[in-house]
C-alpha positions in Angstrom: -22.6 -5.3 0.4 -26.3 -4.6 0.0 -27.7 -5.2 -3.5 -29.3 -2.1 -5.0 -31.8 -1.6 -7.9 -30.7 0.1 -11.1 -32.6 3.2 -10.0 -30.9 3.3 -6.6 -27.5 2.7 -8.3 -27.9 5.7 -10.7 -29.4 7.8 -7.8 -25.9 7.7 -6.1 -24.8 10.5 -8.5 -27.1 13.1 -6.9 -25.7 12.6 -3.4 -24.0 15.8 -2.2 -20.7 14.1 -1.5 -20.6 12.5 -4.9 -21.4 15.8 -6.7 -18.9 17.6 -4.7 -16.2 15.2 -5.7 -16.4 16.5 -9.3 -15.2 19.9 -8.1 -12.4 18.4 -6.1 -11.4 16.4 -9.2 -11.2 19.6 -11.1 -8.9 21.1 -8.4 -6.7 18.0 -8.6 -6.5 17.9 -12.4 -5.8 21.6 -13.0 -2.2 21.9 -11.9 -1.1 18.7 -13.7 -0.6 20.0 -17.3 0.4 23.4 -16.0 3.7 21.9 -14.8 4.1 19.5 -17.8 2.9 19.9 -21.4 1.4 23.3 -21.1 4.5 24.6 -19.3 6.7 23.0 -22.0 4.7 24.8 -24.7 5.2 28.1 -22.9 9.0 27.5 -22.6 9.4 26.5 -26.2 7.3 29.4 -27.4 9.7 31.7 -25.4 12.7 30.2 -27.1 14.0 27.8 -24.4 16.0 24.9 -25.8 14.6 21.4 -26.1 17.4 20.0 -23.9 16.4 22.4 -21.0 12.7 21.6 -21.5 13.5 17.9 -21.3 14.9 18.4 -17.7 11.5 19.7 -16.7 10.0 16.2 -17.1 11.7 15.4 -13.8 9.1 17.5 -12.1 6.8 14.4 -12.5 8.9 12.4 -10.0 7.1 14.4 -7.3 3.9 12.6 -8.0 5.6 9.2 -8.0 7.2 9.6 -4.5 4.3 11.2 -2.7 4.0 8.1 -0.5 7.2 9.4 1.3 5.3 12.4 3.0 1.8 10.8 3.0 2.3 9.7 6.6 2.9 13.3 7.6 -0.4 14.3 5.9 -2.1 11.4 7.6 -1.0 12.2 11.1 0.4 15.7 11.6 -2.2 18.4 12.6 -1.7 21.9 11.3 -1.6 24.7 13.8 -5.0 26.6 13.9 -6.2 25.1 10.6 -6.8 21.6 11.8 -8.8 22.8 14.8 -10.8 25.1 12.5 -11.4 22.9 9.5 -10.5 19.3 10.6 -7.9 16.8 9.7 -8.5 16.5 5.9 -9.9 19.9 4.9 -7.0 21.7 6.6 -4.4 20.0 4.6 -6.5 20.2 1.4 -6.9 24.0 1.8 -3.2 24.5 2.5 -2.2 22.5 -0.6 -4.7 24.4 -2.8 -3.5 27.8 -1.6 0.0 26.6 -2.2 -0.9 25.7 -5.8 -2.7 28.9 -6.5 0.2 31.0 -5.0 2.7 29.0 -7.1 0.8 29.6 -10.3 0.5 33.3 -9.5 4.3 33.4 -8.9 4.9 31.5 -12.2 2.8 34.1 -14.0 5.2 36.8 -13.0 8.4 35.1 -14.3 10.2 35.4 -17.6 11.4 32.1 -19.2 14.2 33.7 -21.0 15.7 35.3 -17.9 14.4 33.3 -14.9 14.4 29.7 -16.0 15.9 28.5 -12.6 13.1 30.2 -10.7 10.5 28.7 -13.1 12.0 25.2 -12.4 11.9 25.7 -8.6 8.3 27.1 -8.8 7.2 24.2 -11.0 8.6 21.7 -8.4 6.7 23.7 -5.6 3.4 23.5 -7.6 3.9 19.8 -8.2 4.7 19.1 -4.5 1.5 21.0 -3.5 -0.5 19.2 -6.2 0.8 15.8 -5.1 -0.1 16.7 -1.5 -3.6 17.7 -2.6 -3.9 14.3 -4.3 -3.0 12.5 -1.1 -5.6 14.4 0.9 -8.4 14.3 -1.7 -7.9 10.5 -2.0 -8.2 10.1 1.8 -11.2 12.5 1.9 -13.0 10.6 -0.9 -12.6 7.3 0.9 -13.7 8.6 4.3 -16.6 10.8 3.2 -19.0 8.2 2.1 -19.9 4.5 2.4 -17.6 2.0 0.6 -20.4 1.0 -1.9 -20.4 4.5 -3.4 -16.6 4.7 -3.9 -16.8 3.9 -7.6 -19.4 6.7 -8.0 -17.1 9.1 -6.2 -14.3 8.0 -8.5 -16.4 8.5 -11.6 -17.2 12.1 -10.6 -13.5 12.7 -9.7 -12.6 11.5 -13.2 -15.2 13.8 -14.7 -13.8 16.9 -12.8 -10.2 15.9 -13.5 -10.9 15.6 -17.3 -12.6 18.9 -17.4 -9.6 20.4 -15.6 -7.3 18.9 -18.2 -9.3 20.6 -21.0 -9.1 24.0 -19.1 -5.4 23.7 -18.3 -4.6 22.3 -21.8 -6.7 23.7 -24.6 -8.1 26.5 -22.4 -4.6 27.8 -21.4 -3.5 27.7 -25.1 -6.5 29.8 -26.2 -5.8 32.3 -23.4 -2.1 32.4 -24.3 -2.9 33.1 -27.9 -5.0 36.2 -27.1 -3.6 37.6 -23.8 -0.2 36.0 -23.4 1.2 33.1 -21.3 1.7 35.2 -18.1 -1.9 36.3 -18.1 -3.0 32.7 -18.9 -1.2 31.4 -15.9 -2.8 34.1 -13.7 -6.2 32.9 -14.9 -5.3 29.3 -14.1 -4.4 30.4 -10.6 -7.8 32.0 -10.2 -9.4 28.7 -11.3 -8.0 27.0 -8.2 -10.7 28.8 -6.2 -13.1 26.1 -7.4 -11.2 23.7 -5.2 -10.8 26.2 -2.3 -14.5 27.1 -2.2 -15.4 23.4 -2.4 -13.1 22.6 0.5 -14.6 25.3 2.7 -18.2 24.2 1.9 -17.5 20.5 2.4 -18.0 18.7 5.7 -15.1 17.1 7.4 -15.4 13.2 7.4 -15.6 11.4 10.7 -12.3 9.9 11.8 -12.3 6.8 13.9 -9.5 4.5 15.1 -10.8 1.1 16.2 -9.5 -0.8 19.2 -7.6 -3.4 17.0 -5.6 -0.5 15.3 -4.6 1.0 18.7 -3.6 -2.5 19.9 -1.5 -3.0 16.8 0.3 0.3 17.2 1.1 -0.5 20.9 2.4 -4.0 19.9 4.7 -2.5 17.2 6.0 0.2 19.6 6.7 -2.5 22.2 8.5 -4.7 19.6 10.7 -1.8 18.6 11.4 -0.8 22.2 9.7 2.5 21.9 8.5 4.3 25.1 6.6 7.4 24.1 6.9 9.0 27.6 10.7 8.9 27.7 11.7 12.1 26.0 11.4 13.8 22.6 13.4 11.2 20.6 11.2 8.4 21.9 8.0 10.4 21.1 9.3 11.0 17.6 10.1 7.2 17.3 6.6 6.4 18.5 5.1 8.8 15.9 7.2 7.2 13.1 6.2 3.7 14.2 2.5 4.6 14.2 2.5 6.7 11.0 4.9 4.8 8.8 5.4 1.2 10.0 1.9 0.5 11.3 0.1 1.2 8.0 2.2 -1.5 6.2 1.9 -4.0 9.0 -1.9 -3.4 9.2 -2.3 -4.2 5.5 -0.7 -7.6 5.8 -2.3 -8.4 9.2 -5.8 -7.8 7.7 -5.1 -9.6 4.4 -2.7 -12.3 5.4 -1.3 -14.3 2.5 -3.8 -12.6 0.2 -1.8 -9.4 0.6 0.9 -10.6 -1.9 -1.8 -11.5 -4.4 -3.5 -8.1 -3.9 -0.2 -6.1 -4.3 0.5 -8.1 -7.5 -2.9 -7.2 -8.9 -2.4 -3.5 -8.0 1.0 -3.5 -9.8 -0.4 -5.2 -12.9 -4.0 -4.1 -13.3 -3.2 -0.9 -15.3 -0.3 -2.5 -17.2 -2.1 -3.1 -20.5 -3.8 0.3 -20.5 -0.6 2.4 -19.7 1.6 0.3 -22.0 -0.7 0.9 -25.0 -1.2 4.6 -24.1 2.5 5.5 -24.6 2.3 4.7 -28.3 -1.3 5.8 -29.1 -0.6 9.4 -30.4 2.5 8.4 -32.4 0.4 5.6 -33.9 -2.4 7.9 -35.0 0.1 10.3 -36.6 2.0 7.5 -38.4 -1.3 6.2 -39.8 -1.6 9.6 -41.5 -4.3 11.3 -39.5 -3.9 15.0 -39.0 -3.4 16.6 -35.6 -6.8 18.2 -35.9 -8.5 14.9 -36.7 -6.9 13.2 -33.7 -7.8 16.1 -31.4 -11.4 16.3 -32.6 -11.9 12.5 -32.2 -10.1 12.4 -28.8 -11.9 15.5 -27.4 -15.4 14.5 -28.5 -15.5 10.7 -28.4 -12.6 10.2 -26.0 -13.8 12.7 -23.4 -17.5 11.7 -23.3 -16.8 7.9 -23.5 -14.4 8.1 -20.6 -16.9 9.9 -18.5 -19.7 7.5 -19.5 -17.5 4.5 -18.8 -16.5 5.9 -15.4 -20.2 6.5 -14.5 -21.2 3.1 -15.7 -18.4 1.5 -13.6 -19.7 3.3 -10.5 -23.2 2.0 -11.2 -22.0 -1.6 -11.7 -20.1 -1.6 -8.4 -23.2 -0.4 -6.5 -25.3 -3.0 -8.3 -23.0 -6.0 -8.3 -20.2 -5.3 -5.8 -16.5 -4.9 -6.5 -15.0 -8.1 -7.9 -17.3 -8.8 -11.0 -16.9 -5.2 -12.4 -13.2 -5.4 -11.6 -12.9 -8.5 -13.7 -15.0 -6.9 -16.4 -12.7 -3.9 -16.5 -9.6 -6.0 -16.9 -11.1 -8.0 -19.7 -12.4 -5.0 -21.6 -9.1 -3.1 -21.4 -7.2 -6.1 -22.8 -9.8 -6.8 -25.4 -10.1 -3.3 -26.7 -6.4 -3.2 -27.3 -7.0 -5.8 -29.9 -9.1 -3.3 -31.8 -5.9 -1.3 -32.3 -4.4 -4.3 -34.2 -7.4 -4.0 -36.6 -6.7 -0.3 -37.0 -3.0 -1.0 -37.6 -3.9 -3.5 -40.4 -6.5 -1.3 -42.1 -6.4 1.7 -44.4 -6.7 5.0 -42.5 -10.4 5.4 -41.7 -11.7 8.2 -39.5 -14.9 6.3 -38.6 -12.9 3.3 -37.5 -10.6 5.6 -35.5 -13.6 7.0 -33.7 -14.9 3.5 -32.9 -11.6 2.3 -31.6 -11.0 5.4 -29.5 -14.5 5.2 -28.1 -14.2 1.6 -27.1 -10.8 2.2 -25.6 -12.0 5.2 -23.5 -15.2 3.4 -22.5 -13.3 0.4 -21.2 -10.6 2.7 -19.6 -13.3 4.7 -17.8 -15.0 1.5 -16.4 -11.7 0.0 -15.3 -10.5 3.3 -13.7 -13.5 4.0 -11.5 -13.9 0.3 -10.5 -10.2 0.0 -9.7 -10.1 3.2 -7.6 -13.1 1.8 -5.6 -11.2 -1.5 -5.2 -8.0 0.3 -3.9 -10.2 2.4 -1.6 -11.7 -0.8 -0.1 -8.3 -2.0 0.9 -7.5 0.9 3.2 -7.9 1.2 6.9 -9.6 4.4 8.0 -6.8 5.0 10.5 -4.2 5.1 7.7 -6.2 6.1 4.6 -3.8 8.6 3.1 -0.6 6.6 3.6 -2.1 3.3 2.4 -3.8 4.8 -0.6 -0.7 6.7 -1.6 1.3 3.5 -1.5 -1.3 1.7 -3.7 -1.5 4.5 -6.2 2.3 4.6 -6.6 2.4 0.9 -7.0 -0.4 1.1 -9.5 1.5 3.2 -12.0 5.3 2.7 -11.4 5.7 -0.8 -13.0 3.5 0.1 -15.9 5.5 3.3 -16.5 8.7 1.3 -16.4 7.3 -1.2 -18.9 6.0 1.6 -21.1 9.5 2.8 -21.6 10.2 -0.2 -23.8 7.2 0.4 -26.1 9.1 2.3 -28.8 11.7 -0.5 -29.0 9.0 -3.1 -29.7 7.3 -0.9 -32.3 10.6 -0.3 -34.1 11.4 -4.0 -34.1 8.0 -5.6 -34.8 5.6 -2.9 -35.9 2.4 -1.5 -34.4 0.2 -4.6 -34.9 2.5 -6.9 -32.9 3.0 -4.1 -30.3 -0.8 -3.9 -29.7 -1.0 -7.7 -29.5 1.8 -7.5 -26.8 -0.1 -4.6 -25.0 -3.2 -6.8 -24.9 -1.3 -9.8 -23.7 0.2 -8.0 -20.7 -3.3 -7.5 -19.5 -3.8 -11.3 -19.1 -2.0 -11.5 -15.7 -4.5 -8.9 -14.2 -7.4 -11.0 -15.4 -5.9 -14.2 -13.9 -5.2 -12.4 -10.6 -8.7 -11.1 -10.3 -10.0 -14.7 -10.9 -7.6 -16.0 -8.3 -8.7 -13.4 -5.7 -12.3 -14.1 -6.4 -11.7 -17.8 -5.8 -9.5 -17.3 -2.7 -12.0 -14.8 -1.1 -15.0 -17.1 -1.6 -14.6 -19.0 1.6 -14.3 -15.8 3.6 -17.4 -14.4 1.9 -19.4 -17.6 2.7 -18.2 -17.4 6.3 -19.8 -14.0 6.6 
């Protein structure tokens, strides 16, 4: 990777593709709360029971299993649209129109009378949203050189965070004055930010190298697939190329390092996500009011996350991937120790602001750098499938571990919990160091 000056590193943020990613990030973030916490608030405000609202959390499974249909998005052309817009933009537009239509349909429903239809519509919106995530991730990776991936990730995070404010606080304000149905109609119109961006963007170039074609032929031959021998054989060939080849390609390119890399992907966000589960209950138990928590989170949390994400992008352009990746892992684990200090101190709003600022700064750096790292692992022939696999692996173990957070707090208290949350970040630090060491011979050979 070419080493850039600080000026060149910051200049990455004025590139058209990088700026455009903020609008696609907005489009990706907008539906998320509208099928989760914002929808839960509407249902509760309409008198729906808590037990029924609890079942709506299952809508989130859609995001966790998107890897299942990612190969279809990666390989299947859409009639008319693909020819008109290209491979990525056609799927992106279809998903965005599906989200907007779903939100419009939701705005016409009554929670007291049509709860089943609301549930089905929420699943549809989540499915379209997860599909949009698959395509935007692939587009982001293919639209620009690898060295700018962290900058693209930073702008994506910025747009996503703005969308969360709009679909969270913004939807609440609208609901207060014009009602929930009108608020959801307004959210549907906000999806035109993504639709317009998709239409104005350029389709990235898609190339399949000779080695990838040879790999697919070898796997087809090993499976006994002959694509010219009928419809079933053609379907088998498609399945081999779209589903099996992306996984085989990863291990062929990375060899024994593949296991270490997958372990790092599974563990890198462990400390951050584990801590995050208990953050808001912790603030409330310390005695801070909901307004104080919201003010500090919205002001310090929002801007420090964006600043951290931008700084992470600059560091990757300036120093490459591995050193900023190590820095992110160390910062996330270290800032969790600040919560121990907060837990052992008297409630202090200034200290809360400092801790939240440090936590969001480190989280922003780690997020943009890690997204760039995941992007670097994909083969352009299988971008959507491989990145969907990585992103699912990135969150699933951490979410499972996070489920035990409350038990640890109940048994040992908040201070010990945050020590634990910090300690689960140590394996990620060690794995980055191991990969840096194992990759040194290859780097020197180049």
